[in-house]
BAFI-947749 format. One record per residue: residue number from 1; residue in one letter; y, z, x of N, C-alpha, C in turn. Coordinates in steps of 0.02 Angstrom, whole numbers, plus 50000, padded with zeros to 5 digits. Example, Ala and Ser with C-alpha at 12.3 -4.5 7.8 and 13.67 -1.06 7.14 Angstrom:
<nodes>
     k   r     n_Y     n_Z     n_X    ca_Y    ca_Z    ca_X     c_Y     c_Z     c_X
     1   A   49716   50390   50660   49775   50390   50615   49835   50390   50660
     2   S   49888   50354   50642   49947   50357   50684   50002   50394   50645
</nodes>
This chain:
<nodes>
     k   r     n_Y     n_Z     n_X    ca_Y    ca_Z    ca_X     c_Y     c_Z     c_X
     1   M   53551   55066   59070   53534   54994   59077   53588   54961   59121
     2   D   53566   54927   59174   53615   54897   59219   53641   54832   59190
     3   D   53691   54803   59224   53724   54743   59199   53677   54683   59193
     4   N   53630   54677   59241   53583   54621   59240   53537   54624   59179
     5   N   53514   54684   59163   53471   54692   59104   53508   54678   59040
     6   I   53571   54701   59037   53613   54688   58978   53624   54614   58969
     7   K   53638   54579   59026   53649   54507   59024   53587   54469   59000
     8   T   53529   54490   59027   53465   54458   59007   53451   54469   58934
     9   Q   53464   54530   58910   53453   54546   58839   53498   54505   58794
    10   N   53561   54498   58814   53610   54459   58775   53589   54386   58772
    11   E   53566   54360   58830   53544   54290   58831   53483   54280   58787
    12   S   53437   54329   58787   53377   54325   58745   53396   54326   58671
    13   D   53442   54371   58653   53465   54375   58583   53499   54310   58562
    14   F   53539   54282   58607   53574   54220   58591   53525   54163   58581
    15   T   53473   54160   58625   53422   54108   58619   53384   54114   58553
    16   E   53368   54175   58534   53331   54186   58472   53373   54167   58411
    17   I   53437   54185   58413   53483   54167   58357   53490   54091   58353
    18   T   53497   54059   58411   53502   53986   58412   53440   53953   58383
    19   Y   53381   53980   58403   53318   53952   58378   53313   53960   58302
    20   K   53331   54018   58276   53328   54030   58204   53376   53985   58167
    21   N   53436   53975   58196   53486   53931   58165   53460   53859   58164
    22   N   53428   53838   58218   53401   53770   58221   53346   53760   58170
    23   V   53303   53810   58163   53248   53806   58114   53277   53802   58044
    24   L   53327   53844   58029   53358   53844   57963   53392   53777   57949
    25   K   53430   53752   57999   53465   53689   57991   53416   53631   57983
    26   G   53364   53630   58025   53314   53577   58022   53277   53577   57955
    27   T   53260   53636   57931   53226   53641   57866   53270   53616   57809
    28   L   53333   53637   57809   53379   53615   57757   53389   53540   57759
    29   F   53396   53511   57819   53405   53439   57826   53345   53401   57799
    30   A   53284   53425   57814   53224   53392   57790   53220   53395   57714
    31   L   53236   53453   57686   53234   53461   57613   53287   53417   57580
    32   I   53347   53416   57608   53401   53375   57580   53383   53301   57583
    33   A   53353   53280   57640   53333   53210   57647   53283   53191   57593
    34   G   53233   53233   57582   53183   53220   57530   53214   53216   57461
    35   I   53260   53263   57446   53293   53264   57381   53335   53201   57371
    36   L   53371   53181   57422   53414   53121   57417   53372   53058   57409
    37   W   53314   53054   57444   53270   52997   57434   53243   52995   57362
    38   G   53229   53054   57335   53208   53057   57265   53262   53033   57219
    39   L   53324   53053   57233   53382   53030   57193   53391   52955   57198
    40   S   53378   52927   57257   53385   52855   57268   53340   52816   57221
    41   G   53278   52840   57213   53231   52806   57168   53255   52808   57096
    42   I   53284   52864   57076   53310   52871   57007   53369   52823   56996
    43   C   53412   52818   57047   53468   52771   57042   53444   52699   57037
    44   A   53392   52682   57075   53364   52615   57072   53336   52601   57002
    45   Q   53302   52650   56973   53275   52642   56906   53331   52630   56855
    46   F   53386   52666   56863   53445   52656   56820   53472   52585   56826
    47   L   53477   52560   56887   53504   52492   56899   53458   52439   56869
    48   F   53392   52449   56874   53345   52400   56848   53342   52401   56772
    49   Q   53336   52460   56744   53322   52466   56673   53384   52472   56629
    50   Q   53440   52494   56658   53501   52500   56618   53552   52445   56633
    51   K   53552   52420   56695   53601   52370   56714   53570   52302   56729
    52   N   53504   52297   56722   53468   52234   56728   53476   52200   56797
    53   L   53488   52239   56849   53488   52210   56916   53416   52199   56939
    54   T   53406   52153   56985   53339   52138   57008   53323   52180   57070
    55   P   53260   52199   57079   53240   52236   57139   53257   52198   57203
    56   E   53250   52131   57201   53264   52090   57260   53336   52098   57284
    57   W   53383   52095   57236   53454   52100   57255   53470   52170   57280
    58   V   53446   52221   57245   53460   52290   57264   53433   52305   57333
    59   V   53372   52281   57348   53342   52292   57414   53384   52259   57468
    60   C   53406   52198   57456   53446   52161   57505   53511   52197   57521
    61   I   53548   52215   57468   53613   52247   57479   53605   52315   57511
    62   R   53550   52349   57493   53538   52415   57522   53522   52410   57596
    63   L   53477   52364   57614   53456   52358   57683   53512   52333   57729
    64   I   53547   52281   57707   53600   52253   57749   53657   52303   57758
    65   S   53680   52333   57704   53736   52381   57708   53716   52442   57748
    66   S   53657   52470   57733   53635   52530   57769   53623   52515   57843
    67   G   53594   52456   57857   53581   52437   57926   53646   52433   57966
    68   I   53697   52402   57938   53762   52397   57972   53792   52466   57986
    69   I   53788   52510   57936   53817   52578   57943   53779   52617   57997
    70   L   53712   52615   57994   53672   52652   58043   53682   52626   58114
    71   L   53687   52561   58121   53699   52532   58187   53769   52549   58213
    72   T   53817   52555   58168   53884   52577   58187   53882   52648   58215
    73   I   53845   52691   58180   53837   52760   58203   53802   52761   58270
    74   A   53750   52720   58276   53712   52717   58339   53756   52692   58396
    75   Y   53799   52643   58381   53843   52615   58433   53893   52667   58458
    76   I   53918   52708   58412   53965   52761   58431   53932   52809   58480
    77   K   53868   52822   58469   53832   52869   58512   53804   52837   58575
    78   E   53778   52775   58568   53741   52744   58623   53776   52684   58655
    79   K   53831   52662   58625   53868   52604   58651   53822   52542   58653
    80   N   53824   52505   58707   53787   52442   58712   53712   52451   58720
    81   D   53690   52514   58726   53618   52527   58731   53580   52504   58668
    82   I   53615   52498   58613   53580   52478   58551   53556   52406   58555
    83   F   53581   52367   58604   53560   52297   58611   53504   52289   58662
    84   E   53484   52344   58694   53431   52342   58745   53365   52317   58716
    85   V   53354   52330   58651   53292   52311   58618   53280   52236   58620
    86   F   53334   52197   58627   53329   52124   58625   53317   52094   58695
    87   K   53308   52135   58746   53296   52110   58813   53222   52097   58828
    88   S   53179   52116   58781   53107   52105   58790   53080   52066   58731
    89   K   53041   52013   58745   53012   51973   58692   52964   52014   58649
    90   K   52928   52059   58681   52881   52101   58644   52919   52147   58596
    91   H   52973   52176   58620   53012   52221   58577   53044   52182   58519
    92   I   53067   52122   58533   53096   52080   58481   53044   52065   58427
    93   K   52984   52046   58450   52930   52031   58403   52913   52092   58360
    94   D   52906   52150   58393   52890   52211   58357   52945   52229   58307
    95   L   53007   52220   58328   53064   52237   58285   53068   52192   58224
    96   V   53056   52127   58234   53057   52079   58178   53001   52095   58128
    97   L   52941   52108   58154   52885   52126   58110   52899   52190   58073
    98   F   52927   52239   58108   52944   52303   58077   52997   52294   58023
    99   G   53047   52253   58038   53102   52242   57991   53079   52207   57928
   100   I   53037   52155   57936   53017   52115   57877   52958   52146   57840
   101   L   52903   52159   57877   52843   52186   57844   52847   52261   57832
   102   G   52880   52296   57877   52885   52369   57871   52943   52391   57828
   103   M   53003   52383   57854   53063   52408   57819   53075   52373   57752
   104   F   53075   52305   57753   53085   52270   57690   53024   52279   57644
   105   G   52965   52275   57674   52904   52280   57634   52900   52345   57596
   106   V   52914   52401   57628   52909   52466   57594   52963   52474   57541
   107   Q   53023   52448   57554   53077   52453   57506   53063   52410   57444
   108   Y   53042   52348   57458   53032   52301   57403   52975   52321   57357
   109   T   52917   52337   57386   52860   52356   57345   52876   52419   57304
   110   Y   52911   52466   57335   52929   52528   57301   52976   52515   57242
   111   F   53027   52473   57254   53075   52459   57201   53044   52418   57144
   112   V   53000   52371   57160   52966   52333   57108   52921   52380   57067
   113   A   52888   52427   57100   52847   52476   57064   52889   52517   57017
   114   I   52949   52536   57038   52995   52573   56995   53014   52530   56935
   115   N   53027   52466   56948   53047   52420   56895   52994   52414   56841
   116   Y   52930   52416   56861   52875   52410   56814   52855   52477   56782
   117   S   52876   52533   56813   52857   52598   56785   52917   52645   56786
   118   N   52918   52692   56832   52974   52737   56840   52974   52764   56911
   119   A   53030   52794   56931   53038   52816   57000   52989   52871   57018
   120   A   52977   52918   56972   52932   52974   56987   52861   52950   57003
   121   T   52833   52908   56960   52765   52884   56969   52759   52842   57032
   122   A   52807   52797   57043   52806   52754   57103   52810   52795   57167
   123   T   52852   52847   57166   52861   52889   57225   52797   52927   57241
   124   V   52766   52955   57190   52705   52995   57200   52649   52951   57228
   125   I   52637   52893   57197   52582   52849   57220   52596   52823   57290
   126   Q   52659   52811   57306   52677   52788   57373   52656   52839   57426
   127   Y   52653   52903   57406   52635   52956   57453   52561   52955   57471
   128   L   52524   52905   57448   52456   52894   57473   52457   52866   57545
   129   G   52516   52848   57568   52524   52820   57635   52489   52859   57690
   130   P   52498   52925   57694   52464   52964   57747   52388   52959   57744
   131   A   52360   52955   57684   52287   52948   57677   52265   52880   57704
   132   I   52304   52828   57691   52288   52761   57716   52292   52760   57792
   133   I   52343   52795   57819   52349   52799   57892   52288   52832   57923
   134   L   52265   52886   57891   52206   52922   57916   52144   52877   57916
   135   I   52134   52840   57862   52077   52795   57858   52082   52740   57911
   136   Y   52141   52713   57920   52152   52661   57970   52137   52687   58040
   137   Q   52162   52746   58055   52151   52775   58122   52078   52791   58134
   138   S   52043   52813   58081   51971   52828   58088   51932   52765   58102
   139   L   51949   52710   58067   51915   52646   58079   51931   52619   58148
   140   R   51993   52625   58168   52014   52598   58233   51982   52636   58290
   141   N   51978   52703   58283   51949   52744   58336   51873   52752   58329
   142   K   51845   52721   58276   51774   52725   58262   51749   52798   58261
   143   S   51788   52839   58226   51771   52910   58221   51778   52932   58148
   144   L   51735   52977   58127   51737   53002   58059   51792   53054   58052
   145   P   51826   53055   57995   51876   53107   57984   51842   53175   57976
   146   S   51879   53229   57988   51851   53296   57980   51840   53310   57906
   147   F   51804   53364   57893   51791   53382   57824   51856   53394   57786
   148   V   51903   53429   57818   51967   53444   57785   52005   53380   57771
   149   E   52005   53333   57819   52040   53269   57809   52007   53229   57753
   150   L   51941   53228   57752   51905   53192   57700   51919   53223   57631
   151   F   51922   53288   57629   51938   53324   57567   52008   53305   57542
   152   A   52055   53301   57589   52124   53283   57571   52128   53213   57542
   153   V   52092   53166   57573   52092   53096   57548   52061   53093   57478
   154   I   52004   53126   57468   51972   53127   57402   52018   53159   57350
   155   L   52052   53212   57371   52099   53246   57326   52155   53199   57304
   156   S   52180   53159   57351   52234   53113   57334   52210   53057   57287
   157   I   52149   53033   57299   52121   52980   57256   52112   53006   57184
   158   I   52086   53067   57178   52078   53097   57112   52147   53107   57080
   159   G   52197   53126   57122   52265   53135   57096   52293   53072   57067
   160   V   52283   53016   57102   52307   52951   57076   52270   52933   57012
   161   F   52205   52945   57011   52165   52930   56951   52192   52968   56890
   162   I   52206   53032   56900   52232   53073   56846   52301   53049   56825
   163   L   52341   53031   56874   52410   53010   56861   52413   52946   56820
   164   V   52369   52898   56834   52373   52833   56801   52329   52827   56739
   165   T   52281   52874   56729   52237   52870   56671   52242   52929   56624
   166   H   52269   52985   56649   52269   53047   56609   52198   53065   56586
   167   M   52150   53050   56630   52079   53065   56619   52046   53021   56566
   168   D   52080   52969   56544   52051   52921   56497   52044   52854   56533
   169   I   51984   52839   56557   51973   52780   56600   51985   52715   56563
   170   N   51985   52716   56497   51994   52655   56458   52067   52638   56446
   171   N   52112   52683   56464   52183   52671   56451   52225   52691   56512
   172   L   52261   52642   56539   52306   52656   56594   52373   52680   56566
   173   V   52399   52734   56596   52463   52761   56574   52520   52715   56597
   174   I   52511   52684   56655   52560   52636   56680   52528   52566   56681
   175   S   52569   52515   56685   52543   52447   56684   52505   52431   56748
   176   K   52464   52379   56745   52427   52357   56804   52475   52333   56859
   177   Q   52530   52302   56838   52580   52279   56887   52611   52338   56923
   178   A   52626   52392   56886   52655   52452   56916   52607   52483   56966
   179   L   52543   52487   56947   52493   52516   56992   52485   52472   57054
   180   F   52484   52407   57045   52476   52360   57102   52533   52369   57152
   181   W   52595   52369   57128   52652   52373   57173   52660   52443   57203
   182   A   52642   52495   57165   52646   52563   57193   52595   52572   57249
   183   L   52534   52545   57239   52484   52547   57293   52507   52505   57352
   184   G   52539   52448   57337   52567   52406   57389   52620   52445   57430
   185   A   52659   52486   57395   52709   52526   57428   52677   52578   57474
   186   A   52619   52605   57453   52583   52653   57495   52558   52619   57559
   187   F   52530   52559   57552   52507   52522   57612   52566   52502   57656
   188   A   52622   52483   57624   52681   52465   57663   52709   52526   57699
   189   L   52706   52584   57667   52728   52646   57699   52686   52662   57760
   190   A   52620   52650   57754   52575   52662   57810   52593   52615   57868
   191   Y   52604   52552   57853   52623   52503   57906   52690   52522   57936
   192   Y   52737   52541   57893   52804   52561   57914   52801   52620   57962
   193   S   52753   52666   57950   52747   52726   57991   52713   52712   58057
   194   I   52667   52663   58058   52627   52650   58119   52662   52599   58165
   195   K   52689   52547   58137   52714   52489   58175   52766   52506   58228
   196   P   52818   52546   58212   52872   52555   58262   52856   52605   58317
   197   G   52793   52627   58323   52776   52677   58373   52799   52660   58443
   198   N   52786   52598   58466   52806   52577   58533   52882   52573   58539
   199   L   52915   52551   58487   52988   52546   58487   53020   52615   58493
   200   L   52993   52664   58455   53021   52731   58455   53010   52767   58521
   201   N   52962   52743   58560   52951   52773   58626   53003   52750   58676
   202   N   53039   52696   58659   53087   52668   58705   53159   52671   58679
   203   F   53168   52676   58614   53235   52674   58585   53242   52729   58532
   204   S   53304   52745   58515   53316   52799   58467   53294   52779   58397
   205   N   53278   52829   58358   53255   52818   58289   53308   52782   58248
   206   I   53370   52805   58254   53424   52776   58213   53437   52703   58232
   207   C   53427   52686   58296   53437   52618   58320   53382   52573   58292
   208   V   53320   52595   58298   53263   52555   58272   53267   52547   58197
   209   T   53285   52602   58162   53291   52599   58089   53347   52552   58068
   210   G   53404   52557   58102   53462   52515   58086   53447   52441   58095
   211   W   53417   52424   58153   53400   52353   58165   53346   52330   58116
   212   G   53297   52373   58102   53244   52355   58055   53272   52339   57986
   213   M   53318   52381   57963   53350   52369   57897   53389   52304   57897
   214   L   53430   52295   57949   53473   52235   57951   53431   52171   57954
   215   I   53380   52171   57997   53337   52112   58004   53299   52098   57939
   216   G   53271   52150   57910   53234   52142   57847   53278   52117   57791
   217   G   53338   52144   57786   53385   52123   57733   53410   52052   57742
   218   I   53427   52034   57804   53451   51966   57818   53396   51915   57806
   219   A   53335   51931   57828   53279   51884   57820   53267   51869   57746
   220   F   53268   51921   57704   53254   51909   57633   53314   51879   57597
   221   S   53374   51887   57625   53434   51859   57592   53432   51783   57590
   222   F   53390   51752   57632   53382   51680   57628   53343   51661   57565
   223   I   53304   51708   57539   53266   51697   57477   53307   51720   57417
   224   K   53339   51778   57423   53380   51806   57370   53448   51825   57400
   225   P   53496   51778   57403   53562   51793   57433   53596   51851   57398
   226   I   53632   51892   57435   53664   51950   57406   53723   51931   57361
   227   F   53748   51869   57368   53802   51848   57324   53776   51819   57258
   228   D   53709   51813   57252   53678   51789   57190   53664   51849   57146
   229   I   53714   51871   57109   53710   51933   57070   53695   51918   56997
   230   S   53648   51954   56970   53633   51949   56898   53632   52020   56869
   231   G   53640   52025   56804   53640   52090   56772   53710   52112   56755
   232   I   53717   52175   56734   53781   52203   56714   53814   52234   56776
   233   F   53870   52206   56797   53903   52230   56857   53970   52260   56839
   234   D   53971   52327   56828   54032   52363   56811   54043   52420   56859
   235   I   54090   52464   56844   54108   52519   56888   54050   52567   56898
   236   Y   54009   52576   56846   53951   52620   56851   53898   52590   56899
   237   T   53890   52525   56893   53843   52490   56938   53864   52498   57010
   238   I   53929   52487   57023   53954   52493   57092   53945   52564   57118
   239   G   53960   52613   57075   53954   52683   57095   53883   52701   57113
   240   V   53835   52679   57073   53765   52695   57086   53739   52659   57148
   241   I   53762   52597   57158   53742   52560   57219   53767   52597   57282
   242   I   53829   52623   57278   53856   52661   57334   53814   52724   57347
   243   I   53793   52756   57293   53750   52815   57299   53684   52797   57334
   244   V   53655   52740   57313   53591   52717   57343   53600   52704   57418
   245   I   53656   52673   57436   53667   52654   57506   53685   52715   57549
   246   I   53734   52755   57527   53758   52811   57567   53714   52872   57561
   247   F   53704   52896   57499   53668   52958   57488   53592   52949   57484
   248   G   53571   52887   57470   53499   52875   57465   53469   52843   57527
   249   T   53512   52823   57573   53486   52789   57633   53517   52816   57698
   250   V   53582   52805   57707   53615   52822   57770   53610   52896   57786
   251   I   53631   52939   57739   53631   53011   57751   53561   53039   57761
   252   P   53513   53025   57714   53447   53054   57725   53412   53029   57788
   253   F   53418   52965   57805   53388   52940   57866   53418   52974   57927
   254   S   53484   52984   57927   53518   53014   57983   53499   53088   57992
   255   I   53499   53126   57938   53484   53198   57944   53409   53209   57954
   256   Y   53367   53161   57932   53296   53166   57944   53282   53162   58019
   257   V   53318   53118   58053   53311   53111   58125   53331   53176   58160
   258   I   53387   53205   58138   53410   53268   58167   53359   53324   58155
   259   S   53329   53324   58095   53280   53374   58078   53219   53371   58124
   260   T   53196   53310   58138   53137   53302   58182   53152   53330   58252
   261   K   53214   53325   58274   53233   53351   58339   53237   53427   58339
   262   L   53256   53456   58281   53266   53529   58277   53201   53566   58264
   263   I   53157   53539   58221   53097   53576   58203   53033   53536   58214
   264   G   53039   53474   58238   52981   53433   58252   52961   53390   58193
   265   P   52926   53334   58206   52908   53286   58153   52859   53314   58102
   266   T   52814   53359   58123   52764   53385   58076   52797   53426   58022
   267   K   52838   53475   58041   52872   53517   57992   52921   53476   57950
   268   T   52954   53428   57982   53001   53386   57945   52966   53346   57891
   269   S   52909   53316   57908   52872   53277   57858   52845   53322   57803
   270   L   52828   53384   57820   52804   53431   57770   52858   53447   57719
   271   F   52917   53466   57744   52971   53485   57699   52997   53426   57659
   272   S   52993   53365   57687   53017   53306   57652   52973   53286   57593
   273   T   52913   53318   57587   52870   53304   57530   52901   53329   57465
   274   I   52959   53358   57469   52995   53377   57408   53019   53314   57372
   275   E   53017   53256   57406   53041   53193   57375   53009   53178   57307
   276   P   52942   53175   57301   52914   53161   57235   52929   53215   57184
   277   V   52936   53277   57206   52954   53331   57160   53024   53321   57134
   278   S   53071   53306   57180   53140   53295   57160   53146   53233   57115
   279   S   53105   53182   57130   53106   53122   57089   53084   53138   57018
   280   A   53032   53179   57011   53008   53199   56945   53060   53240   56908
   281   V   53092   53287   56943   53142   53330   56912   53203   53288   56890
   282   F   53227   53244   56934   53283   53201   56916   53265   53156   56856
   283   S   53203   53132   56855   53181   53088   56800   53183   53125   56734
   284   I   53162   53187   56735   53160   53228   56673   53230   53243   56648
   285   F   53275   53263   56693   53341   53286   56672   53393   53230   56666
   286   L   53386   53177   56706   53435   53123   56705   53414   53064   56663
   287   L   53349   53050   56661   53325   52991   56625   53280   53009   56565
   288   N   53275   53074   56551   53236   53098   56494   53163   53074   56495
   289   L   53134   53071   56555   53065   53050   56562   53019   53107   56540
   290   S   52968   53089   56502   52918   53138   56481   52867   53146   56537
   291   F   52861   53206   56563   52815   53220   56619   52768   53276   56597
   292   G   52706   53257   56578   52659   53305   56551   52617   53340   56603
   293   F   52569   53380   56579   52526   53419   56623   52486   53375   56671
   294   M   52458   53320   56645   52418   53275   56687   52460   53244   56743
   295   D   52523   53229   56727   52568   53201   56777   52582   53252   56833
   296   F   52594   53314   56813   52606   53367   56862   52544   53380   56903
   297   L   52485   53378   56871   52423   53391   56906   52409   53337   56959
   298   G   52416   53274   56938   52405   53219   56985   52455   53221   57042
   299   T   52518   53236   57027   52570   53241   57078   52554   53297   57128
   300   A   52533   53354   57101   52517   53412   57144   52460   53396   57191
   301   M   52410   53358   57167   52353   53341   57210   52374   53295   57267
   302   I   52416   53246   57252   52438   53199   57305   52482   53234   57356
   303   I   52527   53277   57332   52570   53315   57379   52527   53362   57422
   304   S   52476   53392   57391   52431   53436   57428   52397   53399   57485
   305   M   52379   53335   57471   52348   53294   57523   52394   53287   57583
   306   V   52458   53273   57570   52506   53265   57624   52513   53329   57664
   307   V   52517   53385   57629   52523   53450   57662   52462   53465   57705
   308   I   52402   53454   57678   52340   53467   57714   52336   53425   57777
   309   L   52351   53361   57771   52348   53316   57829   52400   53334   57882
   310   S   52460   53355   57859   52512   53373   57906   52494   53437   57944
   311   V   52468   53487   57908   52447   53549   57940   52389   53537   57988
   312   G   52342   53495   57967   52286   53478   58009   52307   53443   58072
   313   K   52357   53399   58066   52384   53362   58124   52416   53411   58173
   314   K   52452   53461   58145   52484   53510   58188   52434   53552   58226
   315   E   52380   53572   58191   52329   53613   58223   52294   53576   58279
   316   K   52283   53510   58269   52251   53469   58321   52294   53466   58384
   317   K   52360   53460   58373   52405   53455   58430   52407   53522   58469
   318   E   52402   53577   58431   52408   53643   58462   52344   53663   58497
   319   S   52286   53635   58474   52222   53654   58503   52209   53619   58569
</nodes>
């Protein structure tokens, strides 16, 4: 074998090793992001139910603090480019709507749902978001979903029914308020996923997310100022708030972005579906939540819907 062939072989081996390392790293980052988001919900439940903090205050402090940190990271990487978004009136409008209705909306509805029920149930029902997106896109494009997509949506609806009734239609396992806000979180998640499309085509994910968080947090702070604190505020409260901000927001959002670059958004979204599973596991072991067969069955159906839609989306792109 001559030197050129040896060099080509070495380059091929190096490329393959690099690809495998990127896949492994991207997969781990997506899984870790999902697990940390699940932990964030558990921490929020602890703050609401054990320390009597309000969802409004926790959302505000989380968004403002996380937004500042993410924008600092973005500035280190992009310098003054992070302010480019404010040079267009359309981008400003989209960013404000995303920050208030999208970023704040999804956080607030989700946290209120946790306050009325528990993190595991709120997280699972929120995952109806992809089904809502599918229905919205079908109506907008005036096209019927495929059989597989329709099956996935029906599966998720049955999953929610099982989760909230345990097959007894006369008795809700969770309160009506919890169901209302959890479904609201699903719709907010759908809006949150669709709205920043134009922004993400022009600016980095971390920049859009950071500005969205900061704008959403500041806007709501006029209604619920972050210095208006109620509840039990001790060292445990501070520690859990830090976990929510750093480990439940900044780190997972940052590594999720890296994961999408390494393995693509489809695989990343698939692996991140570990979030409701991790939320259920944390609830059982940390908060002693009783999670029965019906709960697992309903959860499995909703997660299956996300997996089916994600795989279907990938196949469409490849065909």
